[in-house]
N, C-alpha and C positions, 0 to 999 in steps of 0.2 A: 842499633844499628839499622833492626829490622822493624823496629815500630818508628825509623826517621821515611821511610823506606811506601811506609805500609799508611806515612802521614804527606808524605808527595805525589803520590798515588794518586788524589780526585786534583792535586791547580794541572800538573800535567797529562788531563783530558780534558779538561774546557778549555787552554792551551792548544792542546791539537782540534783540538775541536772550533777554536775563535779562529784558527790556521785553517782550516777550514774550509769555512763560510770569507773568509776575505778570497779566496781562490777562486769563491759562484760570482759571475757577471749580480749589478744590483737589481737585477725584475725577480731571479729567485730569492736573492733575499730575506724579499720585501714578500713574505709572505702573509697570507690575506688571516688569521687567528683565530677570524669572530665565524666560519663558519663549520657548521661540522664535521669531523672526518673520525678517518676507522685509525684505530688502532693497535694493534696483531689482533686476540680476538675478538674488540670492542667492532660492538655497532652498532649505528641509529635506535636511537628509540623506538622511531616510527617502521624502521627493517624492521624491529624485535615485534611488533606490532602486526606487520606484513607474513611478517615468519608463525604466530600462534596464530591467522584465520590460517593461511595454508595450509593449518593441520583441520582445523573444526573445520571448512571446506569439501574440505576428503573424506571427513566425515563422515556430516552431514548434508551435505550439496551433492557430491560431484555425483552419485547416481541420474543426476536430475540434467542441472546444466551443463557438465561435462566437463573431465582435466582444461579444459582450453577451454573452456565459460561460454563457451557456443552456444549453448540448447544443445549443444547433440550427446548427453551425459544417456545410456545404458535401457534407461526405462524412459526416456521421451518419445518412443514412440509409439506406446501405449496412452497418452495425455493431449489430454483436451481443454486445456488452452495448452500448446507447448510450451515448458519451461522460455523462463529471461533469459535475450542471446545479451550474454554481459558487451560482447565485444565489441556493436556497433552501439553502445553505452542512450539504450535509448531504450527510459523504463518510462512507463505507461500512466502509476500514480507516482504525482509528487502531488505538495506544495507553491513548486515554480510555472511555466507558459510552459502553453503547451511547447514538445520542439528540445525545453532545452534541461540542460543538466539537473536533476534532483539534485537536493536537500542529502547531508550523510544522515538525519533528521527525516526522512522521506523515507534512506535503505535501513534504518533503524526500522524506524514501526512496519515498515514491511515485515522486519525479520521476527519479529517477537508479535505480531497481531496477523499475519500471513492473508492468504486470497480467499475469503469462503467463495465457493463454489467450483472452486479450484484445487490443486498437490496442491498448493502448498501449504503448507500445512502453519499454529506457529508456531516457536522458539521460542518461544516467550519462557522459558527454564532451564535458558542462557542465559551466564552472565551478563550486566552491560560488556566485562569489560570482553567477552568470546565477542560477543557480537559488534564493539568498536572492532573490535582484529577482524571478521569480518569484511566488512565494512570499507578497508582500509588496504583486505588484498581483492575482495571481489574490481575493486578500483582500476591493476594495475592489467587487466585485459584489454580498454581499450589507453589509447591516445585521444580516448577526446579528454577525461580527468586532467591530463599538463596543458593540451594544443587549444580549449579552451573556456572562456570568464565562466568560474565560477555560477551561478545564479542565484536569484531569489526570492521566497516567497511570494507567491501576490500577498494584497493588503486584505486581511482583515476587520473591516469594517464590525463597528456595533450592531450585534441585533437586536434592533428597535422592536422583537415581539419580547420575544423572552414564551415561555413557559404560559403565562397566565395571558395571552394573547397568540398562541397559540390556532384557537376556533381566523380570527382573522386573517391571517400567514397563509392557515391552508387556502381560505379562499382570496385572495389573491392573486397563491404562491398557481390556484388552476389557471387564473387566468393568468398570469404571465405564460405556462405555460403552454396556452395553448391559442393563445391569443395572437401573440409578442416574440418571447421567441419559437415558438412552431418546432417544436420541443417533437410531437405527434410525427417530421418528418424522417422521423428515423425510430425512437422509441413512437410506441404503441398512444395513440387518447387513447383517453375516459370517460370522453364526455359525449352528449351526438352536434350531429356537422352543422343543424344550426344552432344549438351555443357556441359553437366551434368558431364559425361563423360573426356573430353576434360579441365573444371578444376579440378579434382580427379588426371589426370593427370602434367597437373602444378605445384602441391603441393606433387609431388616425390610419383605418386602411383600406380597400374595399371590403363590399358583401364577398363572401365564395360559395357559389353552390359544388363546385367539383375536388375534390380529395385522392390522395393515391387511393390505387386498390389496398384492401388489405391495412383499412387507417384502423382498427383496431389491432393490426400486432406488431413485432419485431422488421422493422427493414434490413436487411443485412447486404453489407457494407464492403468491399475490402479493403485492410487494415495494409499501412506503410511495403509491408512483407508477400502482399500480395492472399491473406488470408481472407474465408472469409468472416466474419461477424457480427455479430449479430447484441443491436441495445440491450439491455434487460428490460422485458416488462414485467415493475415495478410491481403489480400484483401479485406475477408468479416466480421472479430471477434471484438466485440472491444481487450485491454489490461486491462486488470483493474490495473496492476499500475502507469499508467503512458505514455502517447504519445513525451512529447519531450525528446528528443536523452537519454538527460540526464537520464532519469529514463530509460531507453530500457537500454541503457549501463547500468543502473545499473541490471537489471534485466535479462541483461546480463552475468557480468562478475562475479553474485555472486549467480547469480542462483535460481532454487525455491523450497522451503523449500519442502518435500512431496509428490515431483514427479520425473521424470524423467529426469526437467530438471537441467541438471547438471550445479557448477561452473565455466566458464571456466580461468576465473584468470588467474587459478593455470593451467592452463595446456594448454597454445598456443604460450605458449617460447618454440619455435623447431629455433634453429643457422642455417649457414646457413651448406650443405656442405661438405665445405675446409674453410678453413681463411683468412675471408676477405671478403668472399659473403656475402650481406643479409639475414638476416632472412627469415627463410621461410613465420615464420607467430612469433605475436608480441604480449604484449598487447595492440598494435596500433591499434591494425586489429580490434577489438573492441567498435572502434568509428567505422571501416566503417563494421560492421555489426550494430549498431543501425538509421545508417545514413541510408542503407538499408532499415529495419524493415521500420524505418518512410518510406520509398517515399514506400514499398507498402502499409503504408493504407492509406499514403492518398488519393489513387486509388477507392480504397472505394469508390462502389456505392452512391448517394446521396440519401435520405430517400422517396427523391419524384424527378421524372424527369423528363425532362424540359417540362414543355408544361400539365402536370395534377395537377399545382396547380392556381386559375384565380383567379385576386382581385376585389372588384367590386371599380368603379374607383367615388366612392362616398357615400358617410355616409349613416346607414338606420336607422330611425330612431326608439326607442323601448317607446313602449303606458305602462304604466304602468295598466290601467285600459280597454283596449282592445282602438282599432281602432278607429277614430273617421271617422262620418259617408259622404264617400267621397262627395265628391263637382257635382255638377251637371257642364257637361263639361263644358259646356259655358262660366263653374266661375272657372275652375282649370287652380289655375295657369302654362304658358307655365315652363317649367324647362330650365335652363341657358345649359345646355348639355343633350344629351343624354341619354341614363336608361341603358347602356351596357356595358358588363366586356369586361375585359382586359384577358390576358395572356403571362407572360414573360417566 
C-alpha cells in the first residue's frame, strides 16, 4: 500500500502543476526560457565575475579610486595626476577615438601595465581572471556602459618603415611633427624656428616668423575637468601609455580623451595638389611621427650621470649582533685585493 502511494505522488504533483498553469493567463504561461534567470542561490556567470571584481577592487583599488569609483579615495588628495573617475567613464588612454568608451582590452592593458609617471602601478601579477573581473566591476560604476554603443579601435595601418627604416621614419616624423601637425602648439618644439618655417612651407603653408612664447617648453592647457595638464616634453617626461612604437602610434592616432590631443587618424589624409601626385600626408605618417617621438624619448637623460655611481669591488659583511672586535694588526689576515672603489 505504501509503495503504491509513493509511486502515485509524482503523477499527482504533475497534475497539480498543469492545473496551476492552466489558471494563469496565456501571456504568463508563455515564458521566454532563452534568457538567463536566477534560480535560488545560483547567479549568472557575469554577476559572478562582477562579485569577484568587487573583492579585488576593494583590495587593490579602493584606496585611490574610492568606494564609489569616483576617484576620491583617501589617498587621492596626495596624488597628481588624480586617480581616474570611473563614474564619468572618460578614460584618457585607449585605442578608440577621443571621447569614446575604451575597449575591454584597453582597460586590461592599463591594469596590467599601469601608467608610467603616475601613481597607477602595473598589476601584472594578477591573474587574467582577476583582471577580467576588475574590468567587469569597474564598468558597474557608470551607466555609460549600458547607455552608449561600444566603440571600435582605430585602424592600425601597416607600418611602412620597420626597424630597418627607422632613420627615414625619424626624418619624416620630424617634418610632420613640426610642419603639418604643429605639435609644438602644445608640446615643445625640437628644431629651430627657421626649420619649422621651412617644414610648414614643405606641406603647403606660408612661411612663419612668429611663434608662441616658450616654444621649447610644454604649454599647459585645462582638461575637461578643469585641471591644468602639461603635455609631455619627450626629452624629459614619461609617456604614460607605453613607449613602444605601437603604443605611441595608438596614442597619436586615437587621441587622448579629455585633453587637447586630437584623434589624428581621421585628419591626416591630404591628397596631392594634382592627380597622380603623392599625398601631402597620409595615415602612414602616423608611424613616422611615432618613430620620431620614440627617438626623442630615447634622448632622455639617464637617472644618474656617468661617474655618479660607485660600486664596491667586493661584498661587505653584515653582522646581526654587532661587528666583532678587530684583531691585532699582526694577527689580521691580509686582504687578497685592495679595499677601493671604482667608478663606471
